[in-house]
N, C-alpha and C positions, 0 to 999 in steps of 0.2 A: 461883709468883709470875708475874704477867703483866707483861711489859715493854712499853712503848709501840712499835707497829710502826714508827713513823717513826724510832726510835734503832736499828733493826735492819736489816740486809740481808734482805729477805723473800723472795729467791729460794730455791726448794726444790729439792734434788737427791736423787737416789737413790744411796746408797753401798753398799748391801748387798742381796743377793737370797738368799731361801731357798725352796726348792721340795720338795714331795713330790706325785708324781703317779703314775698307773698305770705309768709307765715306770721309776720308781725313786723311792728315798727321798732324793734329793739334787738339786742345781740341774743339775749337768752331765750326769748320766745322763739326767734328764728332757729336757734340751734336746737332746741328741743323738737321743733317741727321736723327738721332734717333727720333728727335720730329716730322719729317715730315710724318711719317707713311708710308713710302716707304721702299723698301728693296734695299741693295747695291749689293745683290748677282747677279751674271752675269756668262756668260758662259767664262771660262778661255781661253785667247788666248794663248795657249801653245801647240805646236805640239807633245809634249811628253805625253800630257794627253787628247787625243780626246775623246769626248763624256762624260765628267764628268762636273759637275757644282760646283763652289766654290766661296766663296766671298773672292776675294783676295784683300789685302791691297794694295794701289797704290805705289808699290815699285820703280817705274820708275820716280816718281815725286820727284825732289829736291835732287837727290842722285849725289853728285859731284864725279868727276873722282878719287879722293883720297880715296873715300868710297867704290868703286867697288869691292875691295878685302875683305871687311868686310862682314861676313856672314849676311844674312837679320835679323835673330834673334837677333844678336847683335846691328845691326844697328837700329832696331825699339827700342830697350831698350834705346840706347843712345839718339835717337830723343825724346822720351817721357820724359827722364831724364832731358835733357836740357830745355823742355818746363816747366816741373814742377818746376825746380830751378828758372827759370826766373818768373814765375807766382808768386812764394812764395816771390820774392824779396830778395832771399837770397844771401848774399855776402859771398862766401865760403873763401875768402881770409882772412876775419876778423874772421873766426870761428877757434876754436880749433878743428882741423880735426881728433884728435885721439878719439873725442867724436861725429863724424858724421859717421854713419854706412850706409851700403848698404845691402839690402835684396831684391834681385830680381831673381826670378826662372823662369824656363821654363819647360815644360813637357818633353822636349828632348833637345838635343844640336842642333848645326847648321847642319841641313840636307844637305843644298847646299854645305858646306864645306865637309862634309863627302862623298857626291857623287862626288865632284871634286877630292878629295883625291883617291877615289876608281877608278875612271876612269884613273887617271894619273897612278896609281900603276900597274893597271891591262892592259891597253891599251898601255902605252907608257913605263912602267917599269921605271918611273922616280925615280932617286935616292935622288935627292937633293930637295925633296918637302918641301915647307916653313913650319917651325914648327908651325907658327901662325895659319895656316889652320887646323892642328891638334888639337890646343888648342880650336878653335872655335867650334868644334863639341861636347865638353864637356857641360853638362848641366850648369855648373857654369860659362860659357863663358860670358855671359851678365853681371852678377854681378861683375866678375873680371875686365871687360873692363870699366864699369861704375866707379868702384872704382879707376881704374888707371887714367881714363881720368879726373875725377874731384879731384884727389889726396886725397881720402878719407882714413883716417888711423884707423877709428873705425872697428867694425866687418864687415867682407864681407861674407854674407851667401847666400846660394841658397836652398830653400825649393822645394821639387819635390813631388807633391801629385796628378798626372795626371791631370784631368780637374778642381781640386780644387786647383791647385798650387797657382794661382793668389791671391786668399782670404788667403791661408795658410801663404803666404809671408807677407801680410799686417797684420796679427795677430802676426806674429814673430817681425815684425818691431816695432809695438806697445809695445810689451813685452820688447824689448831692452831699450826703453826709460822708461817704468814703472819700470824696475828691476835696474835702475841707470847706465846702461852701456853706454848710448848715450844721447845726447840732441836733435839730429836730425837723421833721417833716411830716406833715399830715398828708398822706398819700393814699389814693384809691380812685374810685369812679363811681358814676351813677348813670342811670338810664331810664328813661320814660318814653317807651316807644309803642305803646298801646294806640296805635293811630293807623288809619287806613293807608297813609303815604308809606308806611313801612310794610304793613301786611300785604297790600297788594303785589309789590314786586317779589316779596318772598314766596307768595302763593304761586306766582307765575314761574319762579325758579323751582318750584316743586320740593322746598325744603320744609314746608310746614306739614305737620302730622294731619292725616286725613283717615276717613274711614272707620270711624269710632263712635260709639253712643255716649259713653261716659268720659268727659273731659279728663277725670283724673287719671284715666289709663291711656291718654293719648301720646305721650312722650314716652319711648321706651328704649332707653340707651342699651347698646349691645344685644338686644333681643332680636330673635329671628324675625319677628314680625314688625320691626321698627320701620317707620317710613317718614320720620321728620321730627321736628320739635315744635313747642308752642312757646310764645313770647311772654316774657314776664318783665316786671319792673323792680328795681330796688337799687341799693347803694351799699358799698362796703368802704370804709375808710379806717386806715391803721395810723396810729402813732408810731414813727419810727425814730430812734435816736441812737446817739453814741453810746456804746456799752459803758464807757467809764463814767459818763455823766448820769446815765440811769443808776448806776451803782451808788454814785455819790449822793443822790437825792433819795436813796431808798426804795426805788421803784422795783416792781416785780415784773418779770418779762414772760411772754408766752413762748418766744423762741428767738434764737438767733437767726437773722437774714443772712445766709452764707453767701450766695451769688445768685446772679441772674444773667440771662442773656437772650438774645434774639436772632432770628435768620429769616429767610424767605423761601417759600416754596413758589417757583416761577411757572408752575403748570397752567395757571389761569386764574380768572377772578374767583370762581366757585370749585374748581377742580382741585384734586390733591395727587401727589405722586403715588403711584400704585405701591412702589417699594419703600416709600416713606423715607427716602434717603436724607432729605433736609431735616426733618424732624429727629430722625435718630442720631445725625451728626450733632445737632444741637444739644440733644440730651447727654451724649458722651462729652460734649465739651463742657457743660456746666458741672458734670460730675468730676471731671478732671480739675477744673478750678477749685471745686469744693474739697478736692483730695479725698474723694470718696470712690468706693467700688460699688458697682450695681448691687451687690449682695449686701451693702449696708443701707440701702433704701427700704424703709419699713412700710411706706404708704406713698402711693401715687394718686394724686388728685387729678382726674383726666378731664379733657374739655367735653367729650361724651354728648355730642348733639343729637344722637339717635337718627342720623342720616346714614344711608347706606354706606357712603364713601368714608365719612369721617371716623366712625368707630373701628372700621378695618384698618384705616391708615394709622391711628394711635396704637392699635394692637401691634401691628407690623413693626412700628417705631420702637415699641418697647422691646419686643423680641430682638430687634437688630442691636439695640443699644445695650441691653442686659444680659443677652445671651441665655444660659440655662437658668439664671437667677430671675428671669422674668416670671417664671411659674410660681416662685416663691413670693413675690411682693403682692401684698394687698392693694387693690385699686378700687376707686368708686367714681361714678359720674352723678352729679346732683341735679341735673337738668329734668329728670323724670319727677322730682319732687317741687322744684320752684320754676320750672320753665327755663327758657334761654334768656338771661337778663342782658344779652348783647354787650353793650360796652361796660356794663357793670359785672358781668359774669366772672372775669378774672379775679377781682377784688374780693367779692362775695365769697367766691370759692376758696380763695386763699385765706380769708378770715375763717372759714369753715375748717381749713386745714389746721390752723392754729388752734382752734377750740378742740379739735380731734386730739392734738398733741397735748393739750392741757388736761383732757379727761381720760385719755387712753382709751378712746372709743373711735372706731372708724365708721363714719356714716354710711348708710347703705345706697345702693343704686336701686331706686324705686321702679317698680314695673318690669323688672328683669325676670321674667317668668320662663322663658324658653331661650337659652342662651344660643345665639348664633355659633355654628361650629368654626366660623372664621375669626371670631372673637373668643379666644380660648384662654384668657387670663382670669384670675381671681378678682371679680368685680364687686364683691361683698353683696350679693343679691338680696333684697328685700328687708333685711334685718341687720341693724348695728351690731358690730363685732369688737369685743375688747383687745386692745393690742397696744403694748408699749411702742411709741413711735419716737425714736431717737432721730431719724432723719426722714424728711418728706420731700417729695418732688411734685411740683405743680406745673402743669402743661396747659397752654391756651393756644388756639388757633383762630385766625380771622379771615374772612373773605377778602381776596386780594393777595393772598399768601403770606400773611403775617404769622410768624411762629415765635412764641415767648416761652421760655422754662426758667424755673427757679428752685432753688434748694433752700430748705429750713432745716435748723438744727435744735435739738433739745438743749435748754439752758441748764448747766450744771453748777453746783455750789462751788466747785473749783474754779470757776470763771468769775466769782466774785459777785454773781447776781443771784437774787432769789427768783425761783420759777413760780409761775402761776399755778395755783391747785384748785381744781374744780371738784365737784361732788364725786366724781369717778376717777380721781387721780390716783387712788389706791392701785389701779390697774397698772401703774408704772412700776410697781415693785415686782411684777412678773418677769421671770428670766427673759432675755432677748430672744426673740424668734421661738419661744416655747410653744406657741400656737401653730408653728408650721408643720 
């Protein structure tokens, strides 16, 4: 049932975070790995893919026998969703489940299930192949499974926007609350693309890292020597809810979701506008809707694929959108640490942004040793840095021209909500911009 938005507090807050990354199958181990300044990228121990390097999520850890028939892309979403719900202290049994939605996407369906089905049909000519396997290689499989597992009766949606999928799903989840369709939404994305069907075309497009001996050094965002990314697997799911109901149930919030938006770069499937007009216009638009100036953004979590074109495009976009203030904003890109999680990248990186706001620590850009002259912003190289983050910007890009941006704001006691406090939350007592 939809309620009129004018009867609701339409502010949206994030009260739960669930993560699975190449650093671990939970939020805090993933976060500590991101803060460490090291890379989780390793040679993949897979006889089917010799000579390739990918950052693989630790799928063998904690998977029970009952889960082994579940496709990895679905299992990742389930694991992250369970952690997010527990983190939010959400008791679903007491909720009106017709007003609890699920917006979880992936850039593709379950590749493991697809490969399994193909092998069975072509090699064994199996006639009675389980229907569940067919369902799991559809892109909506994670959203459908999470809705079914948690008995969610609100909207169940799957936004697909290539590597901008994760952030696009978060934007849509917040819209469902703002528009009065839901009180709570589980929003995010998952991806499990360590498969030759994905690696081969990326290799031919020239976007995968090459020419290295140590896989931990392969992906180098904003570095002069960068030449591409490595593929990772993972999932990020957030519990988003109306601010007034979060307050009423005594929940603590990571941050307020202020606004988000999307646009298109029509240059081509993999090309980007040299002047970054589309992306800079989008950033300016979300800042205007958030009623913020560029000088009020403390941290920008960038897409940072370590391809020659992407990193320069994002840099140009921030210069065009922020003007002189671009020199002062702290930025970072996380793909040097965890690889490119493709459809899961935007939700995982947004979750990291929320943890950065909680702890007052900006995660570093790993493997940034020789900064490209064309990439002249402060990307927080190698080491995490303390900073109070009142307002944060997240940007995601996807092949095909998908552009998504969002703004998050620190929760203050004056808004009636309690803010999350991590081990390093004392950093938030520092004066605004004191480290600039």
